[in-house]
N, C-alpha and C positions, 0 to 999 in steps of 0.2 A: 690603823686609821685614826684612832683616838689620840696617839701620840704625835701625829703629824700636824704641822703648823698650817694655818690657812694659806700661806704662800705656796707650800709644796702641794697642797691639795688642789688649789685653783690654777696656779701658774708654776708648774714644775720647771719651766725655762726661767732663766734669770732675767731676761728681758722680754717685754711685750710691746709690740708695735702699737704706736698711739691710736692708730685708726681702729685696730682690733679692740683696743680697750674701750674706746668711745662707743663702738658698736655693741659691746657687751652691756654698757651702762644703758643705752637706749633700749635694747631688747629686753632687759630686766624690768624696765618701766612699761614698755608696750610689747608684751610677748606676742608671738604668732598665735592665731586662734584657728588655723586650718585643720587642726585635729581636735577641736573642742567636742566635748560630750556632756550630756546631762545638763546640769543647771549652768554650766559655762556657755551654753548655747543661747542663753537668754541675756539680752543686751539692755533691756529697760522695759517700759510699759506705756500703754496708752490709756488715758483716764477718760471716762465717758462724762460729757457734759450735755444735759438736755436743754434744749432751747424750745420756745413755744411752737416753733414750726419745723424744727430739725434736730438732729442729734449730732454733736461734734465730738471728736477724739483728739486730745492733745497729748504730746509726749510727756512723760514724768520720769524723774529719777527714782528708782525704787529704794525705799527706805528699809530699815531692819525688819520691820514687821511684814513688808511685802515679800522679802526674800524668805522670811520664815514660813509664810503661807505656801510659797512655792515648794520649798524644801519638805515641808510636812506632807505634801501631796504628790511628790515627784515619782514615787514608786508605783502609783497607780495611774500615771499618765504615760503616753507613749514615749519610748526611749528616744532621745535626741542624739544625733551624731552629724557633725558638719561633713558634707553639704546636706542641708535639709530640703527634701523634695517638697514640691507644692502640696502633694497629696498628704504627707506626713505632717507638714506644717498645719494644714487645715484640721486634720484629725486631732492634733494636740490642742489647738485653740478651742475646737468644739467641745472636747472633753474637759478643758479647763473651765469653760462657761458652765458646764453642767455639774461642777463640783458643788458639794454642799457648802453653803455660806459663800458662794462665789462672789468676789468683790466687784465693785464698779470699775474695774479696769482689766485689761488683757495684756499678756506679756508680748514683748517684741522679740522676735527670733533672729539669730545671727544670719546675715546674708553676705553674698559676695561683696556688696557695696561697703559692708563693715570692714572687710579685709583690705579693700582698696583705700578706705579712709585711714586705716591703721598705717599703710605705707606712707602716706602724706605726713601723718604725725610723726613717724619715725625720721623722715627727711628733715623736718623742721627741728626735731629734738637733736638730731645729729649735729646741725649747724650751731645750735645753742651750746651743746656740750663742747663743741670745738672751740668756740669763742671763750668759754669759761676756762678751758685748759690753757689758752693763750694768756688770759688774764693772770692765772696762777703762776705761769712761767715768768711773766714779766714782774710780778711782785715778789718773786723768790719764794713762794709758798710750796713750790714743787720743782723737782729737779728732773729734767729729761736728758738723755744721753745718746750719743751715736753708738754704732756697733763696737767701737773700741772703748766705750765707757767714758768718753769725754763729754762734758757738760755742753748742752746746746741751748741756744737763746731763742731759736725760732723753730716752728714745726716744718718738717720737710719729710721726704720720702724714706729717710734713713734715721728717724728719731724714735727713740724707745723709752718706755718707763721700766724701771726696775720692779720686780714682783713685790717688793716691800712698799714702794711708792703706790703701786696699783691697789694693794690691800688697804693702805691708809686712805686713799681717795674713795674706795667703796665704803669703808666705815664712815667717812665724812658725809657721804651721800645717803647713808642709812640703808645700803643695799648689801651688806656683807652676808647676812643670813640667807637672802634670796639667791645670792651668787653661790653660796656653799651648797644649796640644794641642787643647783645645776651641776656643780662639781667640775671635774676635768673635761666634761663634754661641752664646755661653753663654746668652743669654736664651731662645733656642729649646731649648737643652739642659736648662733647668730647668723647661719647661713640662710639666705632667702629661699623659702621653699617654693616648689612649683605647684600652684593651685590650679587644678583643672576645674573650671566652672562648668560642671555637668549640666546644670540648669541655671537659667537666668533668674537669679533671686535678688535683683537689686531693689525691688519695691520694699519700702519701709513697712507696708501693710502685709508682708508675706504670711500667708496662712489665714488672714482675716477676709471672709467673704464680703462682697459688696452688700449683701442682705444685712449682715451684722452691723456694718458701718452706717447703714441707712436707718435701721429701726432700733438699734440699741441692744444692750446685753439682755435685759429682762425679756423683751419680746422675742428675741432670737432664741433664748432658752426655751420658751413655750413652744415655739414653732418646731424646734428640734425634737422635743418630747412627743408632740402630737404627731409629727411626721413619722417618728419611729413606731409609734403605736398603730399608725395607718399601715405602715409597711408590714408590721407583724400581723395585723388582722388579715391582710391579703394572703400572707404566707400560711397562717393557720387555716384559713378557709379552703386553701388549695390542698392542704394536707388533712383536713377533717379533724384537726385537733382542737375542738371547741373548748374542752375542759382546760387545756393549757392557757387559752385566752382568758378564762375566768380566774385562774390562779394568778396570772400575770397582772391583771387589773387589780386584784386584791393586793398583791405585793406593791403595786405602784402607788397605792394610797397609804401605805405604811412605811416604805423604805425611803431613804433620802434620795436626792435627785440622781446622783451617780450610781446608786444601786439599782435604780430603775433601769438606766441605760445598759448596765451590765446584765441584768435579768432578761431584757429584751434581746441582747446579743447572744445570751446563752441559748435561747430557743431558735433564733435566726441569725447566724453569724454574718450573713450577707447584707443584713439590713443597713449597715453603715455605708454601703456603697450606693445606696439609692439616693437620687437627687432629692434635695429638700424643697419641695414645691409648697403650695398653700396648704397648710395643715388643716386636717379634718378635726372637727370638735369631738369631744368625748361622747356626746349624745348621738352624733351621726355615726360613730363607730359602732355603737350598740344596735343601730337599725339594720346592720348587715346580718343580724342573727334573728332567729324566731323569738328569743326571749331577751328581755332587757336585763342588763347586769347592773346591780346597785350594791353599794357597800355602806354599812352603818358608819356614821361619823364617830361613834363612841367606842366600839370595840373591833371594828375592821372585819366583822363576819360577813360572809357572802349571802346575799339575798337574791333569789331569782323570781321575777315577776312575770307571770304568763301574760303576754300582750293580748290574748284573746279575751279573757274573762276578768282581767285585773286582780286575780287572786295571787297572793304571794306565798311562797314556801320558804321557811327559815331553814337554811342549811347549816345552822349553828352547830348542831349535833352530828349530822350525817356527813358533812364534808370533812375530808382529811385535812389536818393542819398543814399549811404551806411551809415547806423546809425553808429555813432562813439562812442565807449566805452571810458570812462575815469575813471581814478583811483580816489581813496579817496583824494589824495593830491590835485588834480586838483579841485575837488568839493569843498574842503575847501577854496581854493584860490578864486573860483568863488563866494561862499556865504559869504566869510569873517567871518567865525564862527570857533569855536574850534572843535577838534575831539570829545569831550564829547558832545557838543551841537548837532553835527551831529547824534551821536548815539541815543540821546534823541528823535530826530525827528522821528526815525524809531522804537523806543522802546514803545510798547503799554502801558508798566507800568509806563513810564515817564510822568510827568506833561506837558512836552514840546512836547509830542507826537503829530505829524501831519499826519493824515491819507492820506492827499493829497500829502505828499512828495513821490517822486519816490521811488519804491522798488528797492534795489540793487539786482544784480545777482552775485552769487558766481562763480568765475572762479579760479580753483584750490584752494588756500587758502585765496583769497582776494575778497573784494567786488568791483564791478564796476557798473557804471550807464551810461545810455545813455545821452550824453551831451545835445541832444535836449529837453529831458524831464526835465533836471535841468533847462535849459533856460526858458521853458514854466512855470515851477513852479515859478521861479523868477519873471516873468512878471505878473502872477496872484497875487503874493504877493504885488507887486507894486501897482497894480490897487486896 
């Protein structure tokens, strides 16, 4: 393959029909997105602007720093694959809002309307490329021939480009590298796919609840957190796990926002399916128990105050330390290894598999580890 010329790689035939060539150029510039996954399913963003009496969201073109923020957090967000259901879109947006240092904007997700818009753009681009090809023919900058190799002056149904002319034009348009990535499959690459619109996702606000659009990102984030705590309280009251509630509240005051959500889902995975109603305040959550739960602002230690006589008992020494969950990024920093090496540690099929390495726990769409287990494993390796 290395010794082959671009002509033989892209165009094994000597002649390429002019419409096929233009279709290739158009699709290199406006590719199909019906199989988009991950970050390719994000098309832009909506910026929040607060007015005295309302909140408005305006479309923005994402800059480098916006894409970097998305890319840095993509692994802990739900996996995207077109077509994106309404449920998955809302889950993605809600978790994006709950990220640490979440910005004052939210991403726009790929919809069926975007694919329809792409078709219109391709039709316009096809006519533009066709007119340019005519201009190049009339000026003598390019030669087109018929099936017998005779020069043609006008475009018709039996006019072709030689593979050398096709390569020269791609280089002129700055598309040669992109075309070589497509390779000899370019004909299939330009075939219009059948897109089954499983769900009508034409709304540009796909995944954004009316509540978010009405009250803004910060208030919506607070409601999500308190609503999750309310659902957790109900779950723990039903199961009688009062101590779990105390530990969760302690963690919620020391973890970053997305860790709070993950901790809540860890205890009650079904909580994300509950509707987000008017959130209960943290003080009213405590009233459902016979004791008030408080946490020190300085060291995060749990203090239980008896609601009957007002005496408080310091659990600083008696309470067991709360296990701390950490993300993959933190594990990689601690071990000073690559992501691939870490995956090999937990993959039984890998030569680097280590059965003593701590098993991660799935939380939503990401892996997390107990920090203490990673530290213990590192100590044993040093010994």
